C-alpha positions in Angstrom: -2.6 -7.4 -38.5 -3.6 -7.7 -34.8 -4.2 -11.4 -33.9 -7.8 -12.2 -33.2 -8.7 -12.2 -29.5 -5.5 -10.3 -28.5 -5.7 -6.6 -27.7 -2.5 -4.9 -28.6 -2.9 -1.3 -27.2 -5.6 -0.6 -24.5 -6.5 3.0 -23.8 -9.5 5.0 -22.6 -8.8 8.0 -24.8 -11.8 9.4 -26.7 -12.7 7.1 -29.6 -13.2 8.1 -33.2 -16.6 7.8 -34.8 -15.5 4.5 -36.5 -14.4 3.1 -33.1 -17.7 4.0 -31.4 -19.7 2.5 -34.3 -17.7 -0.7 -34.4 -17.9 -1.2 -30.6 -21.6 -0.4 -30.4 -22.4 -2.8 -33.3 -20.3 -5.5 -31.7 -22.0 -5.1 -28.4 -25.5 -5.3 -29.9 -24.6 -8.5 -31.8 -23.2 -10.1 -28.7 -26.4 -9.1 -26.8 -28.5 -10.7 -29.5 -26.5 -13.9 -29.3 -26.9 -14.0 -25.6 -30.7 -13.6 -25.9 -30.8 -16.2 -28.7 -29.3 -19.0 -26.5 -31.7 -21.8 -25.8 -31.3 -25.0 -23.8 -29.8 -27.8 -26.0 -31.0 -31.3 -25.5 -29.0 -34.5 -25.8 -30.3 -35.2 -29.4 -28.5 -32.0 -30.5 -25.3 -33.3 -29.0 -25.7 -36.7 -30.6 -26.4 -35.0 -34.0 -23.3 -32.8 -33.7 -21.2 -35.8 -32.7 -22.4 -37.9 -35.6 -21.8 -35.0 -38.0 -18.3 -34.5 -36.7 -17.6 -38.2 -36.9 -18.9 -38.2 -40.5 -16.7 -35.3 -41.4 -13.6 -36.9 -39.8 -14.3 -40.2 -41.6 -14.7 -38.4 -44.9 -11.5 -36.5 -44.5 -9.7 -39.7 -43.4 -11.1 -41.5 -46.5 -9.9 -38.7 -48.8 -6.4 -38.8 -47.4 -6.4 -42.7 -47.6 -7.5 -42.5 -51.3 -4.7 -40.0 -52.1 -2.1 -42.2 -50.3 -3.3 -45.3 -52.2 -3.0 -43.4 -55.5 0.4 -42.2 -54.6 1.5 -45.8 -53.8 0.0 -46.9 -57.1 2.0 -44.2 -58.9 5.2 -45.3 -57.2 4.5 -48.9 -58.2 4.1 -47.8 -61.8 7.4 -46.0 -61.7 9.0 -49.1 -60.2 7.9 -51.1 -63.3 9.0 -48.3 -65.7 12.4 -48.0 -64.1 12.7 -51.8 -63.9 12.1 -52.2 -67.6 14.9 -49.7 -68.4 17.2 -51.2 -65.8 16.7 -54.7 -67.2 17.4 -53.6 -70.7 20.6 -51.7 -69.7 21.9 -54.5 -67.5 21.4 -56.9 -70.3 23.4 -54.6 -72.6 26.2 -54.4 -70.0 26.1 -58.2 -69.7 26.4 -58.5 -73.5 29.4 -56.2 -73.5 31.1 -58.3 -70.9 30.1 -61.5 -72.7 31.4 -60.1 -76.0 34.9 -59.4 -74.5 35.0 -62.8 -72.8 33.9 -64.4 -76.0 36.8 -62.7 -77.9 39.2 -63.9 -75.2 37.7 -67.4 -75.2 38.1 -67.6 -79.0 41.7 -66.7 -78.6 42.2 -69.2 -75.8 40.6 -71.9 -77.9 42.6 -71.0 -81.1 44.2 -74.3 -82.3 47.4 -72.6 -83.5 47.8 -70.8 -80.2 47.2 -74.0 -78.3 49.7 -75.9 -80.4 52.4 -73.2 -80.0 51.8 -73.1 -76.3 52.1 -76.9 -76.1 55.4 -76.8 -78.0 56.7 -74.1 -75.8 55.7 -76.0 -72.7 57.3 -79.2 -74.0 60.5 -77.2 -74.7 60.6 -76.0 -71.2 59.8 -79.4 -69.6 62.9 -81.1 -68.0 64.2 -84.3 -69.8 64.2 -87.4 -67.7 67.7 -88.8 -67.0 68.8 -91.4 -69.6 65.9 -90.6 -71.8 66.8 -90.7 -75.6 66.8 -87.5 -77.6 63.4 -86.7 -79.1 64.0 -86.1 -82.8 60.8 -84.0 -82.9 61.6 -81.8 -79.8 61.5 -78.1 -80.5 64.8 -76.4 -80.8 65.7 -73.0 -79.3 65.5 -71.3 -82.6 62.0 -72.9 -83.2 60.9 -71.6 -79.8 61.8 -68.0 -80.8 59.8 -68.5 -84.0 56.8 -69.8 -82.1 56.9 -66.8 -79.8 56.9 -64.5 -82.9 53.9 -66.4 -84.3 52.1 -66.0 -81.0 52.9 -62.3 -80.9 51.4 -61.9 -84.4 48.3 -63.7 -83.4 47.9 -61.6 -80.3 48.5 -58.3 -82.2 46.0 -59.2 -84.9 43.4 -60.2 -82.4 44.0 -57.1 -80.3 43.4 -54.9 -83.4 40.3 -56.8 -84.3 38.7 -57.0 -80.8 39.7 -53.6 -79.4 42.3 -54.7 -76.9 44.6 -51.9 -77.8 45.2 -48.4 -76.5 43.1 -45.5 -77.7 44.5 -43.6 -80.7 45.4 -40.5 -78.6 47.2 -42.7 -76.1 49.0 -44.7 -78.7 50.3 -41.7 -80.7 53.5 -40.8 -79.0 56.9 -39.7 -80.2 59.0 -42.4 -81.8 61.9 -41.5 -79.4 59.8 -42.1 -76.3 59.2 -45.6 -75.0 55.4 -46.3 -74.9 54.0 -47.3 -71.6 51.8 -50.4 -71.4 48.1 -49.3 -71.6 46.1 -52.1 -73.2 46.6 -55.3 -75.2 46.7 -59.1 -75.1 49.4 -61.2 -73.5 50.3 -64.9 -72.8 51.9 -66.3 -69.7 53.0 -69.9 -69.3 52.0 -72.4 -66.5 54.6 -70.7 -64.2 53.1 -67.3 -64.7 56.0 -66.1 -66.8 55.4 -63.9 -69.9 55.5 -65.7 -73.3 54.3 -63.1 -75.8 52.2 -59.9 -75.9 50.8 -57.4 -78.3 52.3 -53.9 -78.4 51.4 -51.6 -75.4 50.5 -54.6 -73.2 51.1 -53.6 -69.6 53.7 -55.7 -67.7 52.5 -58.9 -66.0 52.7 -57.6 -62.4 50.3 -56.8 -59.6 46.6 -57.4 -60.4 47.4 -58.9 -63.8 49.7 -61.5 -62.3 47.2 -62.3 -59.6 44.5 -62.8 -62.2 46.8 -65.0 -64.2 47.6 -67.2 -61.2 43.8 -67.5 -60.5 43.1 -68.4 -64.1 45.8 -71.2 -64.0 43.5 -72.9 -61.5 40.9 -73.1 -64.3 38.8 -70.1 -63.3 38.2 -67.4 -65.9 38.8 -64.1 -64.1 37.6 -60.5 -64.7 40.1 -57.9 -63.5 37.7 -55.2 -62.2 37.8 -51.7 -63.6 40.8 -49.7 -62.3 42.6 -46.5 -63.3 45.3 -47.6 -65.8 48.7 -46.1 -66.7 46.9 -43.7 -69.1 44.7 -42.4 -66.2 41.7 -44.0 -68.0 39.3 -46.6 -66.7 40.8 -50.0 -67.6 39.4 -53.6 -67.4 41.0 -56.9 -67.8 40.1 -60.6 -68.5 42.2 -63.7 -67.8 41.3 -67.2 -69.3 43.3 -70.4 -69.1 44.7 -72.0 -72.2 44.6 -75.8 -72.5 46.1 -78.3 -75.0 44.3 -79.1 -78.2 43.1 -82.5 -76.9 42.2 -81.2 -73.4 38.6 -80.3 -72.6 39.5 -78.4 -69.4 38.1 -80.9 -67.0 40.9 -82.0 -64.7 43.5 -81.0 -67.3 46.3 -78.6 -66.4 46.4 -75.3 -68.1 49.4 -74.6 -70.4 49.1 -70.9 -69.6 46.8 -68.0 -69.5 45.7 -65.4 -72.1 45.2 -62.0 -70.5 43.4 -59.1 -72.1 43.6 -55.5 -70.9 41.2 -53.0 -72.4 40.5 -49.3 -71.9 36.8 -48.8 -71.0 35.5 -46.4 -73.6 32.1 -45.3 -75.0 31.4 -48.8 -76.1 30.5 -49.6 -72.5 29.1 -46.2 -71.4 26.9 -45.9 -74.5 25.0 -49.0 -73.4 23.9 -47.2 -70.2 21.9 -44.7 -72.4 18.3 -45.8 -72.9 17.2 -45.2 -76.5 14.3 -42.8 -76.9 14.7 -41.4 -73.3 12.3 -38.4 -72.8 12.9 -37.6 -69.1 15.2 -34.7 -68.2 16.6 -36.2 -64.9 16.6 -39.9 -65.9 20.0 -41.4 -65.6 21.7 -44.9 -65.5 25.1 -45.5 -64.0 27.2 -48.3 -62.5 28.5 -48.5 -58.9 30.6 -50.9 -56.9 31.5 -51.3 -53.3 35.1 -50.3 -52.6 35.9 -50.8 -48.9 33.5 -48.5 -46.9 32.6 -46.4 -49.9 30.3 -46.7 -52.9 32.4 -45.9 -56.1 30.8 -44.6 -59.3 32.2 -46.5 -62.3 30.6 -44.6 -65.1 30.4 -40.9 -66.0 27.6 -39.0 -64.2 25.2 -36.4 -65.5 26.8 -33.6 -63.5 30.0 -34.0 -65.5 31.9 -36.3 -63.1 34.2 -38.7 -64.9 34.3 -42.4 -64.3 36.0 -43.5 -61.0 36.2 -39.8 -59.9 33.5 -39.9 -57.2 33.0 -42.1 -54.2 30.7 -41.6 -51.3 30.6 -43.3 -47.9 28.3 -46.3 -47.6 26.8 -44.9 -44.4 25.7 -41.7 -46.1 22.0 -41.3 -45.1 19.5 -42.6 -47.8 22.2 -42.8 -50.4 20.9 -44.6 -53.5 24.2 -46.2 -54.3 24.6 -47.7 -50.8 21.1 -49.1 -50.9 21.7 -50.6 -54.3 24.9 -52.3 -53.2 23.4 -53.7 -50.0 20.1 -54.7 -51.6 20.7 -55.3 -55.4 17.4 -55.3 -57.3 15.7 -53.1 -54.7 13.5 -50.1 -55.4 13.1 -47.1 -53.2 12.9 -43.3 -52.6 16.5 -42.3 -51.9 19.0 -39.6 -52.5 21.5 -39.5 -55.4 25.1 -38.4 -55.4 23.9 -34.7 -55.5 21.7 -35.2 -52.4 18.5 -34.9 -54.5 15.5 -37.0 -53.8 15.1 -39.7 -56.5 13.1 -42.8 -57.4 15.7 -45.6 -58.1 15.9 -49.2 -58.9 19.0 -51.4 -59.1 20.1 -54.5 -61.0 23.3 -56.7 -60.3 25.6 -57.3 -63.2 26.5 -61.0 -63.6 30.2 -61.7 -64.1 31.3 -58.5 -62.4 30.9 -57.0 -58.9 28.9 -54.1 -60.3 25.4 -52.9 -59.7 23.4 -50.8 -62.2 21.2 -48.0 -60.9 18.4 -46.4 -62.9 17.0 -43.2 -61.2 14.8 -40.2 -61.9 14.3 -37.1 -59.7 11.2 -37.4 -57.5 10.1 -33.9 -58.5 10.0 -34.8 -62.2 8.6 -38.3 -61.7 5.7 -37.4 -59.4 5.0 -33.9 -60.6 2.0 -34.8 -62.6 0.8 -37.3 -60.0 1.2 -34.8 -57.1 -0.6 -32.1 -59.0 -3.5 -34.5 -59.8 -3.6 -35.8 -56.2 -3.5 -32.3 -54.7 -6.3 -31.3 -56.9 -8.3 -34.3 -56.0 -7.6 -33.8 -52.3 -8.5 -30.2 -52.5 -11.8 -31.0 -54.3 -12.6 -33.7 -51.7 -11.9 -31.4 -48.8 -13.9 -28.6 -50.4 -16.8 -30.9 -51.0 -16.7 -32.2 -47.4 -16.3 -28.7 -46.0 -19.0 -27.4 -48.3 -21.4 -30.2 -47.4 -20.6 -29.7 -43.7 -21.1 -26.0 -43.8 -24.3 -26.4 -45.7 -25.7 -28.9 -43.2 -24.7 -26.7 -40.3 -26.1 -23.7 -42.0 -29.4 -25.4 -42.6 -29.4 -26.6 -39.0 -28.5 -23.2 -37.8 -31.2 -21.5 -39.9 -33.8 -24.0 -38.9 -33.0 -23.6 -35.1 -33.4 -19.9 -34.9 -33.8 -17.1 -37.3 -33.1 -14.7 -34.5 -29.8 -16.3 -33.7 -28.9 -16.2 -37.4 -29.6 -12.5 -37.6 -27.4 -12.0 -34.5 -24.7 -14.0 -36.1 -24.9 -11.8 -39.2 -24.7 -8.7 -37.1 -21.8 -10.1 -35.3 -20.1 -11.0 -38.5 -20.6 -7.5 -39.8 -19.2 -5.9 -36.7 -16.2 -8.3 -36.8 -15.6 -7.2 -40.4 -15.8 -3.6 -39.4 -13.5 -4.1 -36.5 -11.1 -6.1 -38.7 -11.2 -3.3 -41.4 -10.5 -0.7 -38.7 -7.6 -2.8 -37.4 -6.2 -3.1 -40.9 -6.5 0.6 -41.4 -4.8 1.4 -38.1 -2.0 -1.1 -38.9 -1.6 0.5 -42.3 -1.1 3.8 -40.7 1.3 2.4 -38.1 3.3 0.4 -40.6 3.6 3.4 -42.9 5.4 5.3 -40.1 9.2 5.0 -40.5 9.8 4.7 -36.8 9.3 1.5 -34.8 6.1 1.6 -32.7 5.6 -0.9 -29.9 3.5 -1.3 -26.8 4.7 -3.1 -23.7 3.0 -3.8 -20.3 4.5 -3.3 -16.9 6.4 -6.6 -17.2 8.1 -5.4 -20.5 6.1 -7.9 -22.5 5.2 -6.8 -26.1 1.5 -6.4 -26.7 1.8 -4.6 -30.1 4.5 -4.0 -32.7 4.5 -2.5 -36.2 6.5 -3.7 -39.2 9.4 -1.3 -38.9 9.9 -2.4 -35.3 9.8 -6.0 -36.4 12.4 -5.3 -39.2 14.7 -3.7 -36.7 14.4 -6.7 -34.4 14.9 -9.1 -37.3 11.9 -11.3 -36.5 8.2 -11.3 -37.7 5.7 -9.2 -35.9 3.8 -12.3 -34.6 7.0 -13.6 -33.0 7.6 -10.4 -31.1 4.2 -10.5 -29.3 4.3 -12.2 -25.9 8.1 -11.8 -25.7 9.9 -9.5 -23.3 12.0 -6.6 -24.4 15.2 -8.3 -23.2 14.5 -11.3 -25.4 13.9 -9.2 -28.5 16.3 -6.2 -28.2 18.8 -7.5 -25.7 19.4 -6.9 -22.0 21.3 -3.6 -22.4 18.6 -1.7 -24.4 15.8 -3.3 -22.4 17.3 -2.2 -19.1 17.4 1.4 -20.3 13.8 1.5 -21.5 12.5 -0.5 -18.6 13.9 2.1 -16.1 12.2 4.9 -18.1 8.9 3.0 -18.4 8.8 2.1 -14.7 9.2 5.8 -13.7 6.6 6.9 -16.1 4.0 4.3 -15.1 4.6 5.0 -11.4 4.0 8.7 -11.9 1.1 8.1 -14.3 -0.7 5.8 -11.8 -0.4 8.6 -9.2 -1.4 11.6 -11.4 -3.4 10.1 -14.4 -1.9 12.9 -16.4 -0.8 11.4 -19.7 0.5 14.6 -21.3 2.5 15.4 -18.1 3.9 12.0 -17.9 4.9 11.7 -21.6 8.7 11.8 -22.0 11.2 11.9 -24.9 14.7 10.4 -24.5 17.8 10.1 -26.6 19.8 7.0 -25.8 23.2 6.0 -27.1 24.2 2.4 -27.3 27.7 1.2 -28.2 31.0 3.2 -28.3 29.9 6.8 -27.9 33.5 8.0 -28.5 33.7 6.5 -32.0 31.1 8.1 -34.3 32.0 5.7 -37.1 31.7 2.5 -35.1 29.2 0.0 -36.7 27.8 -0.9 -33.3 26.9 2.7 -32.4 23.2 3.3 -32.2 21.4 6.5 -31.2 17.7 6.0 -30.6 15.2 8.8 -29.9 12.3 7.3 -27.9 8.9 8.8 -27.1 7.2 7.1 -24.1 3.4 7.5 -23.8 1.5 5.9 -20.9 -1.5 3.8 -21.7 -4.5 3.2 -19.4 -5.5 -0.4 -18.7 -8.8 -2.1 -18.2 -10.0 -5.2 -16.4 -8.4 -7.5 -18.9 -5.2 -5.7 -19.7 -2.8 -3.9 -17.3 -1.5 -0.4 -18.0 1.4 -0.1 -20.4 3.7 2.2 -22.4 3.5 3.0 -26.1 7.0 3.6 -27.3 7.9 5.3 -30.6 11.6 4.4 -31.4 13.4 6.4 -34.1 16.9 5.5 -35.1 18.8 8.9 -35.4 22.3 7.3 -35.5 23.1 8.7 -39.0 21.7 12.1 -38.0 23.8 12.2 -34.9 26.9 11.1 -36.8 26.4 13.9 -39.3 25.8 16.4 -36.5 29.0 15.3 -34.7 31.0 15.4 -37.9 29.7 18.9 -38.6 30.6 20.0 -35.0 34.1 18.4 -35.4 34.7 20.3 -38.7 33.4 23.5 -37.1 35.8 23.0 -34.1 38.7 22.4 -36.5 37.9 25.6 -38.4 37.6 27.5 -35.2 40.9 26.2 -33.9 42.5 27.2 -37.3 41.2 30.7 -37.0 42.3 31.0 -33.4 45.8 29.8 -34.3 46.0 32.6 -36.9 45.3 35.2 -34.1 47.5 33.5 -31.5 50.6 33.6 -33.8 50.4 37.4 -34.1 50.8 38.0 -30.4 52.9 35.5 -28.4 51.6 37.0 -25.1 48.0 36.5 -26.2 48.6 33.0 -27.5 46.0 30.5 -26.3 44.0 33.4 -24.8 40.9 32.6 -26.8 41.1 28.8 -26.1 41.6 29.6 -22.3 38.7 31.9 -22.3 36.5 29.3 -24.0 37.6 26.6 -21.5 36.9 28.8 -18.5 33.5 30.0 -19.9 32.4 26.5 -20.5 33.4 25.5 -17.0 31.4 28.4 -15.6 28.3 27.5 -17.7 28.4 23.9 -16.5 28.9 25.0 -12.9 25.8 27.1 -13.2 23.9 24.1 -14.6 23.3 25.5 -18.1 22.2 23.3 -20.9 24.4 21.9 -23.7 23.5 24.7 -26.1 24.6 27.4 -23.7 27.9 25.5 -22.9 28.6 25.2 -26.7 27.7 28.8 -27.3 30.2 30.3 -24.7 32.8 27.8 -25.9 32.6 28.8 -29.6 32.2 32.5 -28.8 35.2 32.5 -26.5 37.3 30.8 -29.3 36.2 33.4 -31.9 35.9 36.6 -30.0 39.5 37.7 -30.9 39.1 36.9 -34.6 39.0 40.6 -35.3 42.6 41.0 -34.1 43.8 39.7 -37.5 43.2 43.2 -38.8 45.3 44.9 -36.0 49.0 45.4 -36.8 51.4 43.1 -34.8 53.3 46.1 -33.5 50.2 47.5 -31.9 49.3 44.1 -30.4 52.8 43.8 -28.7 53.1 47.5 -27.7 53.8 47.7 -24.0 52.6 51.1 -23.1 51.9 54.7 -24.1 48.8 53.7 -26.2 47.0 56.5 -27.9 43.2 56.8 -27.3 42.7 55.6 -30.9 45.0 52.6 -30.4 43.3 51.7 -27.1 39.9 52.0 -28.8 41.0 49.7 -31.6 42.2 47.0 -29.2 39.1 47.2 -26.9 36.6 47.1 -29.7 38.3 44.4 -31.8 35.5 41.9 -30.8 33.1 44.1 -32.8 35.2 43.4 -35.9 34.7 39.7 -35.0 31.0 40.3 -35.0 31.1 41.8 -38.5 33.1 38.8 -39.7 30.8 36.2 -38.2 27.3 37.8 -38.6 26.4 35.7 -41.7 27.6 32.4 -40.1 24.9 30.2 -38.7 25.6 28.6 -35.3 23.4 26.4 -33.1 23.4 29.0 -30.3 23.6 32.8 -30.2 27.3 32.9 -30.7 27.4 36.2 -32.7 25.1 38.0 -30.2 27.2 36.7 -27.3 30.3 38.3 -28.8 28.4 41.5 -29.6 27.3 41.8 -25.9 30.8 41.0 -24.6 31.7 44.6 -23.8 28.4 45.3 -22.0 28.6 45.9 -18.2 26.0 45.1 -15.5 25.5 48.8 -14.7 24.8 49.7 -18.4 28.0 51.6 -19.2 29.0 49.4 -22.2 29.1 50.5 -25.8 25.5 49.4 -26.5 24.1 50.6 -23.2 22.6 47.2 -22.2 22.3 46.5 -18.5 21.4 43.7 -16.1 19.3 40.9 -17.4 19.1 42.6 -20.8 22.6 41.4 -21.5 22.7 37.8 -22.9 23.5 35.4 -20.1 26.1 33.8 -22.3 27.8 37.2 -22.8 27.8 37.8 -19.0 29.5 34.4 -18.5 32.0 35.1 -21.3 32.8 38.6 -20.0 33.8 37.1 -16.6 35.9 34.4 -18.2 37.7 36.9 -20.5 38.5 39.2 -17.6 39.7 36.3 -15.5 42.0 34.8 -18.2 43.4 38.3 -19.0 44.4 38.9 -15.3 45.9 35.5 -14.5 47.9 35.4 -17.8 51.3 37.1 -18.2 51.5 40.0 -20.6 54.3 41.9 -22.3 54.0 44.7 -19.8 53.3 42.8 -16.6 53.5 39.4 -14.8 50.5 37.2 -14.2 48.3 37.9 -11.2 47.5 35.3 -8.5 44.2 33.5 -8.4 43.3 35.1 -5.1 43.9 38.6 -6.3 41.9 38.1 -9.5 39.0 36.6 -7.4 39.0 39.7 -5.2 39.0 42.0 -8.2 36.1 40.1 -9.8 34.1 40.2 -6.6 34.7 43.9 -6.1 33.4 44.5 -9.7 30.2 42.5 -9.3 27.1 44.7 -9.5 29.0 47.2 -11.7 30.9 45.4 -14.4 30.0 41.7 -13.9 27.0 39.6 -13.0 27.4 38.0 -9.5 26.2 34.5 -10.6 29.0 33.7 -13.1 31.6 35.2 -10.7 30.3 33.0 -7.9 30.4 29.9 -10.1 34.0 30.7 -11.2 35.2 31.1 -7.6 33.4 27.9 -6.5 35.1 26.1 -9.4 38.5 27.5 -8.3 38.0 26.6 -4.7 36.1 23.4 -4.8 36.7 21.8 -8.2 40.5 22.0 -8.2 40.3 24.8 -10.7 43.6 26.4 -9.5 45.6 23.3 -10.2 43.8 22.8 -13.5 44.5 26.3 -14.8 47.9 26.9 -13.1 49.6 26.8 -16.5 47.7 29.9 -17.6 50.2 31.9 -15.4 53.3 30.7 -17.2 55.2 33.4 -19.1 55.7 32.8 -22.9 59.2 31.9 -24.1 59.3 35.1 -26.2 60.6 37.9 -24.0 60.1 41.7 -24.2 63.7 42.2 -25.3 63.2 39.8 -28.2 60.3 41.9 -29.3 
């Protein structure tokens, strides 16, 4: 559609009836509007200003109301997400407290404390000279106490879940089980005392936690990937004597629990009765410069299998870790915009995040607010239009009528523009208009599709910016010449031109970058507002050109095959047809003939001896003493070629050229044609045939010199040959290096007369 106020193609050609009607109606409406103008006083300006101020204030108020409602909706979601986050964080705290409680009960077990005290006493060094303690624990008693402790640990592990999962525990009896989870005891020196089955060795993080707990600080060993490749957590609590209350007392040892984090933890992240599709709760922690996800995610990611950089823009996990308890509009691990709130987990360096996709959360709100805003704007616009309409009607009925007429003419003009655009866009070729500065003033949709940009983006740009400098340069040169001639002659039909331009590798028909464009260039008159320009109709004929070239190539291959059949029968006439075709084409081009004529003599020269395939080889190679019948057979063999080719369709008059080959300028040929009645292509071919026959060696003679052949041809002009092709041939020999180019014609074939 033509943009309002911008003329795309300006021309003073006779208009259609619709054009004339639209223009006259438009002019009348404009004239009435000019007549309806009246002086406007300051009160009118004040009224308009107040009206615009009221409209602006109303629109601002509508947007302010919508923004307040949106903020209120976000606050409501903050409360809803906060309630879920609080309940889930409490559940996680309960899970941690439950495990610590089980560990604390074990650490405060009187039997365990007693055994640990006895083991500690047994390991304590005896003071020099001190009497033997009759109640001291013997070495055998120490082993028994270790067994008792192991039994306590094993029973507690089975009861409290500090044991490996069933699938991890079920291994072959002949394979030593790796430590995965369990309960263990270390003494005050950090040395192992006893442990339940499958308890990992007391090294690394476990030993560090034990040493920290010996200082009297219960320690949580944060979630890590254990030997079973599963998330694992640990707890370490000091063990005191039965009479010690932990204040200032030295710990006898440490009880350490290692547990595989299973669904008992992750299930607490699920909110009962959840109805949202994208609602999700998960745990994160800061690990160096990354935010690590501790729980399974909704996209199928397993625990501890995803970590994102803390500086990821608007990352919800990073925001939660830096501002625990905060609420915001951020992006989740998939980059989707979400509403999220966070809660820190007491007793562990974790933060719980509750989120929901913004699209789902605010869909209903956005729809409602959009509807409200639309209604408000429509009401404001409607009231404004009504006020202006009343004011307009009250100011002048005459101006109102003029406005109606102008509106009608605008609609007519718009409809006419739509109709013209519909016709233009229905044409498969690209149609564009450019001015003398190569700036687009009009383009249809096929042209825009070829350029790869919308129609609106083409207008106002130069051809070089849209189609590239190479194509633009070609069309600019053509347009400049046409415009220059058109400004001098004002003859549109005489200045109109059609061109075929090839862009890309012209030698490679299958190249993807090859483009062949047929372009029609039509000059356009200008007016006082728009300079003259050129209407261009650009049609892509690349595929058509490729098919034509393939057909020509196949035809040439077929012709060469047929010629080779003839050449094999007579070694002294081998390549005669191809030489005649080459010479005839050179003569035609020297005479300035078009491409069709050049192709015609080329193909006719190649096929003129096709009839010789019916002549016996012994007659073709006979050196003399030919009978009249044999001579007639040889000289009229080209007519047999005509009979063979008469039903074949060629681009030019190939068959008629061969038919007129034997005609002479003076009319003594078989058909009696003379002078200009003989096809010009046949006259050219006749000269080329005679020339090649004389400069080539034959079985019965040697080749003639170029000078002698030229003299013979000149002497026969006016009788046998047309002077123009003879002159063109001699000019090619003398001035185009033809003698050097065709010197190999004179070489004698390897097959000698004796061999024959």
